[in-house]
TORRO-319103 format. One line per field, with one value per residue (C-alpha): residue number from 1; x, y, z. Coordinates in steps of 0.001 Angstrom, whole numbers. Each point is the difference from the previous one (the first is absolute). Example, Ala and Ser with C-alpha at 12.3 -4.5 7.8 and 13.67 -1.06 7.14 Angstrom:
residues 2
k	c(1  2)
x	c(12300  1370)
y	c(-4500  3440)
z	c(7800  -660)
END
This chain:
residues 281
k	c(1  2  3  4  5  6  7  8  9  10  11  12  13  14  15  16  17  18  19  20  21  22  23  24  25  26  27  28  29  30  31  32  33  34  35  36  37  38  39  40  41  42  43  44  45  46  47  48  49  50  51  52  53  54  55  56  57  58  59  60  61  62  63  64  65  66  67  68  69  70  71  72  73  74  75  76  77  78  79  80  81  82  83  84  85  86  87  88  89  90  91  92  93  94  95  96  97  98  99  100  101  102  103  104  105  106  107  108  109  110  111  112  113  114  115  116  117  118  119  120  121  122  123  124  125  126  127  128  129  130  131  132  133  134  135  136  137  138  139  140  141  142  143  144  145  146  147  148  149  150  151  152  153  154  155  156  157  158  159  160  161  162  163  164  165  166  167  168  169  170  171  172  173  174  175  176  177  178  179  180  181  182  183  184  185  186  187  188  189  190  191  192  193  194  195  196  197  198  199  200  201  202  203  204  205  206  207  208  209  210  211  212  213  214  215  216  217  218  219  220  221  222  223  224  225  226  227  228  229  230  231  232  233  234  235  236  237  238  239  240  241  242  243  244  245  246  247  248  249  250  251  252  253  254  255  256  257  258  259  260  261  262  263  264  265  266  267  268  269  270  271  272  273  274  275  276  277  278  279  280  281)
x	c(22849  995  3770  3098  2877  2480  3707  2088  3613  2569  3035  2076  -490  2578  -550  -1936  -3797  -1242  -3045  -2289  -3502  -2618  -2019  -2884  2219  655  3440  1638  3463  2255  2223  2666  676  2518  -630  2432  -1198  952  -1842  408  598  -1292  3108  -664  2824  -483  854  15  -2191  -299  -3160  -872  -3553  -1769  -2581  -2649  -1250  -2982  -1285  892  2580  1640  125  1600  2514  1064  488  1654  1472  3297  2485  861  -3177  -1545  -3766  -2777  -2437  -3282  -2084  -1208  1839  -981  1179  -356  -228  236  1205  3397  -466  3077  -88  -3741  776  -1654  1972  -519  1194  -873  -37  -1258  -2699  430  -2970  2113  3486  2017  3217  2616  2992  700  701  3061  2169  -61  3049  522  -1281  2131  -1220  48  -2301  -3453  -1539  1906  -1350  -3282  -3466  -1226  -3376  -2853  -3375  -2738  -3284  -1328  -775  2494  -57  1471  1207  3436  2645  2591  3563  3433  3063  3313  1116  -3199  -2032  -3768  -1518  -3389  -1413  -3602  -2196  -2396  -2721  -1181  -2822  161  -3061  -213  -2180  1078  -478  -3562  -799  -270  1196  3151  1565  3383  1596  3702  1966  2941  2684  984  3012  251  2910  651  -2752  -2284  218  -840  -2982  -1423  342  -1933  -2813  -446  -1731  -1247  -2802  916  173  3366  1835  3625  2521  3532  2244  216  2893  858  2268  1518  1342  1061  -1896  1847  -25  1923  -2902  -387  -3333  -1483  -2648  -1291  -1121  -1148  2380  -2368  1050  -3405  -3159  -3504  -2511  -3351  -3658  -1757  -375  -3534  1098  1069  -3039  -915  3486  2804  2854  3342  1952  3536  2595  3702  2820  3093  1971  1873  3744  1359  -578  1564  -2404  838  -1414  -3290  293  -2589  -897  -2482  538  -1652  892  1583  1207  2032  2828  1264  -161  -3760  -515  -2959  -1729  -1775  -3383  624  83  -3532  1188)
y	c(4416  2096  283  -1718  1745  -2386  22  -2781  361  -2080  1934  1338  3111  2701  1586  -574  480  3533  -371  2851  782  1876  2793  -2480  -2436  -2588  -1556  396  -906  685  -2746  531  -3286  -971  -2864  -1692  -2064  -1178  1048  -389  3239  909  -1575  -3345  374  -912  2914  553  2827  1776  1885  2023  127  2118  -2024  1170  -2357  758  -1091  -3650  -211  3177  -1470  -3204  2056  1955  -3194  -2361  1912  1840  1043  -3058  -1961  -1910  309  -845  2866  -168  3122  2710  2812  3444  3463  2782  3626  3323  3548  1166  2811  1915  -294  -559  -2859  -3410  -2839  -3710  -3268  -3547  -2710  -3532  -103  -3410  -2333  -3036  -446  -3165  72  -2110  89  -3511  -641  -1995  1463  -1879  -631  2767  -382  1020  3138  -2008  -2684  -475  444  3164  3537  1670  721  3205  -511  2371  -805  2405  -189  3400  2400  1887  3746  797  -1732  -1640  2063  -2068  1351  -1228  333  1163  -3638  -1027  -1612  550  1457  1374  1541  447  419  -2537  919  -2476  436  -927  -265  -400  850  2599  -265  1258  -2740  2394  -1076  1777  2  1089  -119  -799  979  -2199  858  -3000  -399  -2832  -940  -1928  -2071  606  3764  -409  -2282  2336  3031  -1859  -1571  1903  3390  2516  -1479  -3630  -2316  -1742  -2425  917  -2179  1171  1488  3293  2319  3381  2295  3289  3202  3466  3195  3066  1260  -3097  -1702  -3750  -1256  -3498  -1796  -3555  -2003  -3518  -1569  -2249  -3588  -1304  1732  -1112  2170  -716  390  492  3537  972  -60  -3634  -1511  -3239  -659  -1890  1929  -1303  1353  1139  -1817  711  -379  2197  2297  3228  712  489  3478  1082  507  1917  -523  1677  2885  1334  3139  -482  1942  1267  -1486  2509  -652  -3171  -494  -3563  -2853  -405  3773  -37  3395  1504  -330  -3745  -120  147  772)
z	c(127722  -3015  337  1331  1769  1581  794  1541  1075  1852  1141  2883  2103  -742  3441  3218  -240  672  2284  1063  1231  -2029  1675  292  1915  -2714  -348  -3409  -1219  -2977  -1412  -2652  -1801  -2671  -2418  -2369  -2943  -3473  -3148  -3743  -1897  -3442  -1566  1691  2530  3665  2296  3749  1285  3351  990  3082  1399  2588  1959  2479  2739  2237  3398  723  -2786  1325  3511  -1325  -1988  3078  2016  -2461  -2947  -259  -2646  -2120  848  -2903  -533  -2430  -640  -1895  -461  -2363  -1761  1265  -1033  2582  -1109  1842  -458  1170  2514  -1157  -3792  -460  -2390  159  1548  -622  1465  -1101  2647  590  2675  1609  470  896  1399  643  2025  -1785  2352  1363  3673  -979  -2791  -3294  -2173  -2582  -3573  -2966  -1794  -3254  1409  -1545  3481  938  -98  933  -1358  -1614  -1666  -806  -1570  -1002  -1896  -983  -2820  -2143  650  -3459  -3148  378  -1778  -1854  -280  -1022  2212  -1529  -284  -1832  2816  38  3173  983  3155  1106  3041  1504  2509  2642  2527  3682  2276  3768  3005  2537  3752  -320  -2529  -2925  -3433  -1173  -3466  -1299  -3425  -282  -3097  -1011  -2527  -2129  -2306  -2564  -2263  -3204  -1644  2969  -538  -3694  706  2634  -2265  -2720  2041  3275  -179  2566  2116  -798  3008  266  2241  686  1808  678  2651  1861  -791  1476  -2000  1054  -1537  1073  -713  -1334  3601  1126  1802  -430  -1335  -213  -2070  394  -3032  -807  -2531  -1947  -699  -1025  -1267  -967  -1870  1665  -923  -3314  -1423  -1139  -3647  311  1734  -1728  -1343  1778  1566  1118  2955  -581  2084  -406  2508  -1  2307  -605  73  3485  1447  3257  2935  3152  3507  821  2431  2391  -1956  -2869  -3175  -3153  -3379  -2408  -3531  -236  -2452  -33  -2485  123  -372  2396  53  3020  -1686  -180  3790  1382  3523)
END
């Protein structure tokens, strides 16, 4: 195993599951899930964040979803992050959508209602966690926001292998866009270069914007909270190397719900000044 691509979320369905059959007769379902969690921003302040996730469930998990889930149901999902790509028939432009493909699902709704928990409680909220181990597709680019915060963005490639119905080995490379803030951004820019294997832990965030034509577009990123530089470069064989580990989160950025139509990623102009070439998908 050469890479890690894992996402775990606990949240509530924003609508009833959308279940359908593929041409080959397999059952597949789409779940839209909202998570709410607390995080510490680059200034050390605790903030409340809301994130929206698109989840795909197959076969048995899709059947369970159709039978037991509905709008408002609470679930635990564990799976991998996948970005689908295709060409729009009308415009000829590429379209993209990032989703979590579920490997495990736990239904969390109790048979007997529990007493409510205060939103300020230490045990309130949901889970939004992503972990990847892969190789950087380019050097992290360090920038400063107008208010002086450090931020960098970079791509990480992970590999996924499986066997098809005929027993043949299949491989696919997923490209993840990662954004880091504060001291973590500075450390990554100094020590992590293109091709370096890294471990990234953080949360998924989808942001949106409008094109000049008035069409809404979406991009999903991993907001890094922890990073480790892995492996020993050839030039450093025989000498010790320390992994970089820093924890920090970025200032709160508004996320909108994911819609069904995937989209391309044009130039982005917000605090982190992410450019389209920073987005590998």
